[in-house]
C-alpha positions in Angstrom: 11.3 -9.4 10.5 12.8 -9.5 7.0 12.6 -7.7 4.4 10.7 -9.1 0.9 9.5 -8.4 -2.4 6.2 -9.2 -3.6 5.3 -8.8 -7.5 1.9 -6.3 -6.9 -0.1 -4.4 -9.4 2.9 -5.1 -12.3 6.0 -3.8 -9.8 8.1 -4.7 -6.6 6.7 -4.0 -3.3 9.2 -4.4 -0.4 7.6 -5.2 2.8 7.8 -6.5 6.2 5.7 -7.9 9.2 5.8 -8.2 12.6 3.9 -10.6 14.8 1.5 -13.5 13.6 -0.2 -14.2 10.4 -3.2 -14.9 12.9 -3.7 -12.0 14.7 -5.7 -8.9 13.3 -4.0 -7.4 10.3 -3.0 -4.1 9.9 -1.9 -2.2 7.4 0.5 1.0 7.6 1.2 3.4 5.1 4.0 6.3 5.1 3.8 9.4 3.6 5.7 11.5 0.8 9.2 10.1 0.0 9.2 8.0 3.4 10.5 4.3 3.4 8.3 1.7 6.1 11.3 2.0 8.3 9.4 5.7 9.5 7.1 3.6 11.0 10.0 2.4 13.8 10.2 -1.3 14.6 9.5 -0.4 18.8 6.1 1.6 17.6 5.3 -1.7 15.3 6.3 -4.3 18.2 3.8 -2.0 20.1 1.0 -2.6 18.1 1.8 -6.6 18.1 1.4 -6.0 21.4 -2.3 -5.1 20.9 -2.5 -7.8 19.0 -2.0 -7.1 15.4 -0.3 -8.7 12.9 1.7 -5.5 11.6 2.3 -5.2 7.9 4.6 -1.9 6.7 5.6 -2.0 3.4 7.8 0.9 1.1 5.5 2.6 -1.7 6.2 2.6 -5.0 8.8 5.0 -5.8 10.7 4.6 -2.1 13.4 2.7 -0.5 13.2 -0.9 -1.7 10.5 -0.8 -4.3 10.3 0.0 -8.1 11.5 3.0 -8.8 9.2 4.5 -11.4 10.1 6.8 -14.5 8.8 9.7 -16.3 9.3 13.6 -16.4 6.2 15.6 -14.8 5.8 19.7 -14.9 4.5 21.1 -11.8 2.3 23.6 -13.5 0.7 21.2 -15.8 0.1 19.0 -12.9 -1.6 21.6 -10.7 -3.9 22.9 -13.5 -4.4 19.5 -15.6 -4.4 16.9 -12.8 -1.6 15.2 -14.7 0.7 12.7 -13.0 3.0 9.6 -14.0 1.1 7.5 -11.8 -2.2 8.7 -9.0 -2.9 7.9 -5.5 -5.5 5.4 -7.0 -2.4 3.4 -8.4 -0.4 3.5 -4.8 -4.0 2.1 -3.0 -4.3 -0.5 -5.3 -0.2 -1.4 -5.0 -1.8 -1.8 -0.8 -4.4 -4.0 -2.0 -1.9 -6.2 -4.5 0.5 -6.6 -1.3 -3.2 -7.7 0.9 -3.6 -10.1 -2.1 0.1 -11.8 -1.8 0.1 -12.0 1.5 -3.5 -13.9 1.8 -5.2 -11.4 3.2 -8.8 -10.9 2.7 -9.0 -6.9 4.8 -7.2 -5.5 7.1 -7.2 -2.4 9.7 -5.6 0.5 7.8 -3.2 3.0 9.3 -1.7 6.2 7.3 -0.1 9.3 7.6 0.3 11.9 5.6 0.1 11.0 1.7 -0.1 7.4 3.8 -3.5 8.7 5.0 -4.6 9.8 1.5 -3.7 6.5 -0.1 -5.5 4.7 3.0 -8.7 6.9 2.1 -8.6 6.0 -1.7 -8.0 1.9 -0.5 -11.1 2.2 1.4 -13.1 4.1 -1.0 -12.2 1.8 -4.2 -11.9 -1.4 -2.2 -14.3 -1.0 0.6 -13.7 -4.7 1.4 -10.5 -4.5 2.1 -10.6 -2.3 4.7 -11.8 -3.0 8.2 -10.8 0.6 10.2 -9.8 3.4 8.7 -7.0 5.5 10.8 -6.0 8.8 9.1 -3.4 10.7 10.8 -2.0 14.1 9.9 -3.9 14.1 5.6 -6.4 15.6 4.0 -9.1 14.7 2.0 -7.4 16.4 -1.5 -9.9 19.6 -1.4 -7.3 22.6 -2.2 -9.4 24.7 0.2 -7.8 22.6 3.1 -4.6 21.4 4.6 -2.8 24.1 2.8 1.2 23.8 3.8 2.5 27.2 5.4 4.6 29.3 2.6 8.2 28.3 4.6 6.7 24.4 4.8 5.9 24.1 0.8 8.8 26.1 -0.3 11.1 22.8 1.6 8.7 20.8 -0.2 10.1 21.9 -3.7 13.8 22.8 -2.3 17.4 21.8 -3.9 17.9 17.8 -3.3 20.8 16.8 -1.1 23.9 15.7 -3.3 25.4 13.0 -0.5 24.6 10.9 2.5 25.7 14.1 4.4 24.0 16.2 3.1 20.8 14.4 2.8 21.0 13.6 7.1 21.6 17.4 7.5 18.7 17.7 5.1 16.1 15.6 6.8 16.9 17.1 10.2 16.5 21.3 9.1 13.2 19.7 6.8 11.6 17.9 10.5 12.8 20.8 12.5 10.5 23.0 10.3 7.4 20.5 9.9 7.7 18.8 13.5 6.1 18.9 16.6 6.6 22.4 18.6 5.2 21.3 21.6 7.4 18.2 22.1 11.0 17.6 22.1 13.0 17.0 19.0 15.4 14.6 19.1 17.9 15.3 16.4 20.5 11.7 17.2 17.4 9.7 16.6 16.2 11.9 13.7 19.9 11.6 12.2 20.1 8.3 12.3 16.6 7.8 10.6 18.1 9.6 7.9 21.2 7.6 7.6 19.1 4.4 7.3 16.9 6.2 4.8 19.3 7.4 3.0 21.0 3.7 3.0 18.2 2.2 1.9 17.9 4.4 -1.2 16.9 7.8 -1.4 14.9 8.8 -4.7 14.3 12.7 -5.4 12.7 11.9 -8.7 10.0 9.5 -6.8 9.2 11.9 -4.5 8.4 14.5 -6.7 6.3 11.7 -8.8 4.6 10.9 -5.5 3.9 14.9 -5.1 2.5 15.1 -8.4 -0.1 12.2 -7.6 -1.1 14.2 -4.2 -1.3 16.9 -5.9 -3.3 15.4 -9.2 -5.4 13.9 -7.0 -9.4 15.1 -7.0 -11.5 15.4 -3.7 -12.1 13.0 -1.6 -14.8 13.9 0.2 -18.0 12.2 -1.6 -16.1 8.9 -1.7 -15.1 9.1 1.8 -19.3 10.1 2.6 -19.7 6.5 1.6 -17.7 4.6 3.8 -19.3 2.9 6.8 -16.4 1.5 8.7 -15.1 2.9 12.6 -13.0 5.7 11.4 -10.6 7.5 13.6 -8.8 11.1 12.2 -5.7 12.8 14.0 -4.3 15.8 12.9 -1.8 18.0 14.8 -2.7 21.7 16.0 0.5 22.8 14.8 1.0 21.0 11.8 2.7 23.6 8.9 2.6 21.4 6.1 -0.7 19.8 6.1 -2.9 22.4 7.9 -5.5 21.3 10.8 -8.1 21.8 8.2 -7.2 19.0 6.2 -7.8 16.8 9.1 -11.4 18.4 10.3 -12.5 18.2 6.3 -11.3 14.3 6.9 -13.5 14.5 9.7 -16.7 15.9 8.8 -16.5 13.7 5.8 -16.7 10.0 6.7 -20.0 9.0 8.9 -19.1 8.6 12.4 -15.3 9.0 12.5 -13.6 10.0 15.7 -11.4 13.6 15.9 -8.6 14.0 17.8 -6.8 17.2 17.2 -3.7 16.9 19.0 -1.7 20.3 20.8 1.3 20.7 20.3 1.7 18.1 17.4 3.2 19.0 14.0 3.3 16.8 10.9 5.3 14.0 12.8 4.9 11.3 15.2 7.3 12.5 18.5 7.7 9.0 20.4 5.9 10.7 23.6 2.7 10.8 21.6 3.0 6.6 20.6 0.9 5.7 22.9 -1.6 7.9 22.4 -1.6 6.8 18.8 -1.3 3.1 19.2 -4.5 3.4 21.9 -6.3 5.6 19.1 -5.5 2.8 16.5 -6.6 -0.1 18.4 -9.7 1.7 19.4 -10.5 2.3 16.2 -9.8 -1.1 15.5 -11.8 -2.5 18.4 -15.2 -0.8 17.1 -15.2 -3.1 14.1 -15.6 -6.3 16.5 -14.7 -9.5 15.4 -14.5 -9.9 11.2 -13.8 -12.4 9.7 -10.1 -11.8 8.2 
């Protein structure tokens, strides 16, 4: 379990793997501003115990992957759908990482923006995705999955200036968007924030990722063409991506299973890990035993 840099799609992507390469490959894709370590080590090891070869990585503009460039206008992004890069580019990064690892196709699970990237990967590269688990995400239709005013304002708030401010900021953020039905572990969140900051925080990158999300088109037409096992998981109390986004995703993908989780917000509390891991495993099992 050593961080490695891969040159893919013209940039550098930092990644780690867990388990044996001969096991079922599972690609985990994290959300907005979130490095790969937000897929907790223990969560990844639990998936290894279920028979997976787990791959996690820093998206472009996050952690130790390439920091991109380009100024953006929020107004132009929203109305003209322009951005320095797109979710298509980020999906192609994921496909390139699979190439680098010699993985022909993988099971894919994505959270929030990671769910959007996972959906895009399945649409653009249908031969690379064996099963899809989309967690607390949406289709890109602007009529669904809308944030509350408080959660939306949090995305555009003033960035922290130093390490201690960042720790406070992440705790405050997840108090707003987290799961009201589950205990909030402040110590665990501050530890995550410290490790995130120490690996490299890039406020401009988060804004560029947000631009990629906002500038994307509705994926529902592409999702309707998918013919893979799919699972959609969404919190009933999600303030950042309203549960309507999850419902729309499940409705668009033929045969998708939908799990609306009571008390869950826009995070993955430890108490829900068994449910999430069961869902990912069950969805992968529906695919049978394809050639990897």
